[in-house]
Structure formats: C-alpha cells, structure tokens
C-alpha positions as CSV (number, residue, x, y, z in Angstrom):
1,M,57.7,77.0,166.7
2,I,61.1,76.1,165.7
3,T,62.2,72.3,165.9
4,Q,65.7,72.3,167.2
5,N,68.5,70.5,165.7
6,D,72.2,70.3,165.7
7,Y,72.1,71.2,161.9
8,P,70.6,74.7,161.0
9,V,69.2,73.4,157.8
10,L,66.9,71.0,159.7
11,E,65.7,73.6,162.2
12,Y,62.1,73.9,160.6
13,D,59.9,76.8,161.8
14,D,56.2,76.1,161.3
15,D,55.2,80.0,161.8
16,G,53.5,80.8,158.4
17,D,54.4,84.5,158.8
18,A,57.9,85.8,158.0
19,V,59.6,89.2,158.5
20,V,59.9,89.7,154.7
21,S,57.0,88.6,152.6
22,P,55.7,89.5,149.3
23,F,52.2,88.7,150.5
24,K,52.6,91.8,152.6
25,W,53.6,94.2,149.7
26,N,50.0,94.7,148.3
27,L,51.3,93.7,144.8
28,Q,49.2,94.4,141.6
29,P,47.8,91.2,140.5
30,F,48.9,89.8,137.2
31,S,46.1,89.7,134.4
32,T,45.8,85.9,134.8
33,D,46.8,83.2,137.4
34,K,48.3,80.7,134.9
35,L,52.0,80.7,134.3
36,V,54.8,78.5,132.5
37,I,58.4,78.7,133.9
38,T,60.8,77.8,131.3
39,F,64.7,77.6,131.2
40,F,64.8,77.8,127.5
41,P,66.1,81.4,126.6
42,D,66.2,80.4,123.0
43,V,62.5,79.7,123.0
44,M,61.8,82.9,124.8
45,G,63.8,84.7,122.1
46,E,61.9,83.0,119.4
47,L,58.5,83.9,120.9
48,L,59.6,87.4,121.1
49,E,60.9,87.6,117.6
50,N,57.7,86.0,116.2
51,K,55.5,88.3,118.3
52,Q,53.7,85.5,120.2
53,I,54.1,87.0,123.6
54,E,54.1,90.6,125.0
55,L,55.5,92.0,128.2
56,E,53.1,91.7,131.1
57,R,55.4,93.0,133.7
58,H,59.1,94.1,134.2
59,I,60.0,93.6,137.8
60,E,62.8,95.7,139.0
61,G,65.4,94.4,141.6
62,E,69.1,93.4,141.8
63,N,68.1,90.6,139.3
64,P,65.2,91.9,137.1
65,V,62.5,89.6,136.2
66,D,60.2,89.9,132.9
67,V,56.9,88.2,132.8
68,Y,55.3,87.9,129.5
69,R,51.8,87.1,128.4
70,F,50.9,85.0,125.2
71,K,49.1,87.1,122.7
72,E,46.8,84.4,121.6
73,Q,46.4,82.5,124.8
74,K,45.9,85.6,127.0
75,N,45.2,83.9,130.1
76,V,48.8,82.2,130.2
77,L,52.1,84.0,131.3
78,I,55.4,82.9,130.6
79,T,58.9,83.6,132.4
80,L,62.4,82.5,132.1
81,G,63.4,80.8,135.2
82,Y,66.5,81.4,137.2
83,V,69.1,78.9,138.2
84,G,68.7,77.3,141.6
85,C,65.9,77.0,144.2
86,P,66.6,80.3,145.9
87,A,66.0,82.1,142.6
88,C,63.7,80.1,140.8
89,A,61.4,79.1,143.7
90,G,61.9,82.4,145.4
91,N,60.5,84.1,142.2
92,L,57.7,81.4,142.3
93,E,56.6,82.7,145.6
94,F,56.7,86.4,144.4
95,F,54.4,85.2,141.5
96,A,52.1,83.7,143.9
97,A,51.8,86.9,145.7
98,C,50.9,88.5,142.3
99,G,47.9,85.9,142.0
100,V,49.5,83.0,140.1
101,K,47.7,79.8,141.1
102,K,48.6,77.2,138.2
103,V,52.3,76.8,137.2
104,M,54.0,74.4,134.6
105,F,57.6,74.0,134.6
106,C,59.7,73.0,131.7
107,G,63.5,72.6,131.6
108,G,66.2,70.1,130.9
109,G,68.3,68.0,133.3
110,G,71.1,65.7,133.6
111,V,70.2,62.0,133.2
112,L,71.3,59.4,135.8
113,D,70.7,56.6,133.5
114,K,72.4,56.6,129.8
115,N,69.3,54.8,128.5
116,I,67.3,57.9,128.9
117,K,67.6,59.6,125.5
118,V,68.1,63.2,124.8
119,G,64.7,64.8,124.7
120,E,62.9,62.0,126.6
121,L,60.3,63.6,128.8
122,L,60.1,63.0,132.6
123,V,56.8,64.1,134.4
124,V,58.3,64.9,137.9
125,E,56.8,62.9,140.8
126,G,58.9,64.4,143.4
127,A,62.4,65.1,144.4
128,I,65.1,64.1,146.5
129,R,66.0,67.1,148.7
130,D,69.8,67.7,148.5
131,E,69.5,71.5,148.8
132,G,68.6,74.0,151.6
133,F,65.8,76.2,150.3
134,S,62.9,73.7,150.6
135,Y,63.6,73.1,154.4
136,R,62.2,76.5,155.0
137,Y,58.9,75.7,153.5
138,V,58.3,72.1,154.3
139,K,59.4,70.1,157.5
140,P,62.6,68.0,156.9
141,S,62.2,64.7,154.9
142,R,64.3,62.9,152.3
143,Y,61.9,63.2,149.6
144,I,59.3,65.8,148.6
145,Y,56.5,64.7,146.3
146,A,54.3,66.7,143.8
147,D,50.6,66.6,143.9
148,K,49.6,63.1,142.6
149,K,46.4,64.6,141.1
150,I,48.5,67.1,138.9
151,V,50.9,64.3,138.0
152,N,48.0,62.1,136.8
153,K,46.4,64.8,134.9
154,I,49.7,65.5,133.0
155,S,50.2,61.9,132.3
156,A,46.7,61.3,131.0
157,Y,47.1,64.3,128.6
158,L,50.3,62.9,127.2
159,E,48.9,59.4,126.8
160,Q,45.7,61.0,125.2
161,H,48.0,62.8,122.6
162,K,50.5,59.8,122.2
163,I,53.4,61.6,123.5
164,S,56.0,59.4,125.0
165,Y,57.1,60.0,128.7
166,L,58.6,58.7,131.9
167,T,57.5,59.4,135.5
168,G,60.0,59.5,138.3
169,L,62.0,61.4,140.9
170,T,64.7,64.0,140.4
171,W,67.6,64.8,142.5
172,T,67.7,68.5,143.4
173,T,71.1,69.6,144.3
174,D,72.7,73.0,145.1
175,A,76.1,72.1,143.9
176,M,76.3,71.3,140.2
177,F,80.0,70.8,140.4
178,R,79.7,68.3,143.2
179,E,77.9,65.5,141.3
180,T,80.5,62.8,142.2
181,K,80.3,59.2,140.9
182,A,79.3,57.8,144.3
183,L,76.6,60.4,144.7
184,V,75.1,59.7,141.2
185,E,75.1,56.1,141.8
186,K,73.4,56.6,145.4
187,R,70.7,58.9,144.0
188,K,70.1,56.6,141.0
189,A,69.5,53.8,143.6
190,E,67.2,55.9,145.5
191,G,64.9,56.4,142.4
192,A,66.2,59.6,140.9
193,K,66.3,59.6,136.9
194,I,67.4,63.2,136.3
195,V,69.4,65.6,138.3
196,E,68.4,69.3,138.4
197,M,68.5,72.4,140.7
198,E,65.0,73.5,141.3
199,Q,62.2,71.0,141.9
200,A,62.4,70.4,145.4
201,G,62.1,74.2,146.0
202,C,59.4,74.8,143.5
203,I,57.3,71.9,144.9
204,A,57.8,73.0,148.5
205,V,56.7,76.6,147.7
206,S,53.7,75.1,145.8
207,Q,52.7,73.0,148.9
208,F,53.2,76.1,151.1
209,R,51.1,78.5,148.9
210,N,48.6,76.0,147.7
211,L,49.6,76.2,144.0
212,D,48.8,73.7,141.4
213,Y,52.1,72.9,140.1
214,G,53.5,70.4,137.5
215,A,56.8,70.0,135.9
216,I,58.3,68.4,132.9
217,I,62.0,67.9,132.5
218,Y,63.7,66.5,129.3
219,G,66.8,64.3,129.4
220,G,69.9,66.5,128.5
221,D,73.5,65.9,129.4
222,D,74.6,62.4,130.8
223,V,76.3,62.4,134.2
224,S,75.9,58.6,134.6
225,Q,79.4,57.8,133.1
226,D,82.8,58.3,134.3
227,E,83.0,61.3,131.9
228,W,80.4,63.9,131.4
229,D,78.8,64.0,128.0
230,S,76.8,67.1,127.1
231,R,75.1,65.3,124.3
232,S,74.4,68.7,122.8
233,W,71.4,68.8,125.1
234,N,71.0,72.8,125.0
235,S,70.9,72.9,121.2
236,R,67.7,70.8,120.8
237,K,65.6,73.7,119.4
238,G,62.7,71.8,118.2
239,I,62.3,69.7,121.4
240,R,62.6,72.7,123.6
241,Y,60.0,74.8,121.6
242,N,57.6,71.9,121.6
243,L,58.0,71.4,125.2
244,V,57.1,75.0,126.1
245,M,54.0,74.8,123.8
246,L,53.1,71.5,125.6
247,C,53.2,73.3,128.9
248,L,51.1,76.1,127.7
249,E,48.3,73.7,126.8
250,L,48.8,71.8,130.0
251,V,48.5,74.9,132.2
252,E,45.7,76.5,130.1
253,K,43.4,73.4,129.8
254,T,44.6,70.6,132.2
255,I,45.9,71.3,135.5
C-alpha cells in the first residue's frame, strides 16, 4: 500500500513485488555468495595484472558489469562499484538475485572534519538519507542504520589486528556539486563524518533483501573548508590496495 505524501520521494509503497525485478529472471547463481564492492579501479587493474582474479561473469547491458573471482580465495567475488545509489545499489540488488548474501563495500569519501586524515578508515554505522533511491526500499526516515551486529564484527576484527579506525555516519547525497558550506556544517552537526553517494542505497537494499552488509570508507578529499582540498586522495595506492585486501578477509571470514 502506498503512503500518500505531497512529495513523491516520500510516497513509500510496502508492496514487496515490483513490475521489473531481477528475482523474476531465473538468473544463474554466482559460484559463491560473498562479494567485495570496491571503487578503486587502480586496484582492480593491479589484481588483474598480477592474475589474482579471474572473470566470473560479464553482465551485458547499457552499462556492462564485470564480476571477478579471487583465484586463491575462490569463495569471494569482487566488482567495481558504479557511482551513485541507483547504479551501485541497483547492481547490488541484481547481485542478490544471483545469490550474493554477504557484502563488503570499500571506497573513499570527502571528510567533513579536517582532522580526519587521508586514509583514515570509517566503519559505516549508517547514513543520512539525502538521496532518493533508498526511499523505494525502506520507509522514509532521516537516517538509515547498518546492522549493528555486522558493524561490531568488523570493529572487533580491526581491533584484533590493531588497525586504527573510526565509526560513524556518512552523508549520502545525489548531488556532488551541491555540497554547500551550510549543508556541510548541518550534516556534520547531525553526526556525519564523511560525504559519499552510495551508502544509504546499499544499506536499504541490504535490509530489503536480508543481506549481511558492511562498509569501510577511507578519508579522502576535504570538503570541510571554504576551499575544496583534494589531498591527492585518489592516488593513495597502498591504502587502497590494503583496504581491498582487508575487505576480502572480512567478507570471507568475519561477516
């Protein structure tokens, strides 16, 4: 049943069925139910060059998707995430229809506090829903929260291996060029530590499809000041590779 509202984005329909759904397509299951989603094309290139991964499936379409499988850890898949909730979280639902049940996400995001260093890890506890996608999966709310049991498992693993990290909320936005100074300050005051474009949607799909989902985002560019500082966030090769390997371990052994 649709909950009526003056604003279409807030009209939530609790019908679990949909006219178009990958769960109706009798898709061939993947060889495993564990997946890493990364936003690091450089790391994907390195894994391919070093023959650490092999193609699991090429998915045709307007925006083709390649899903790979680790050669040594054959029970874990990896794919390159697409930017934004509709692309990234929409693909996640497709992957769920192919049998994926456990997911680790790793990417970078803009810090809302300059004291968060480049490369510092944030274990995502939830997101401020400043986008539209998640409202088709979970009824309207200002925040959406990750499964606390998964967050605790990730945190325990990091502590056990003496890996420094933060926990907290992200701000998920659809409009990367509309992160105004006032909005940055407001979202920071609400508890967000990093701004990104996928977490609210991925968490919503995970709740809707009962997936075990965790996410780690490293501190990247700085949007907390009057002038944007890229901090060369996308050239931190060591950090990015190590984070992918960490998420491989987490999805394989922990969550």
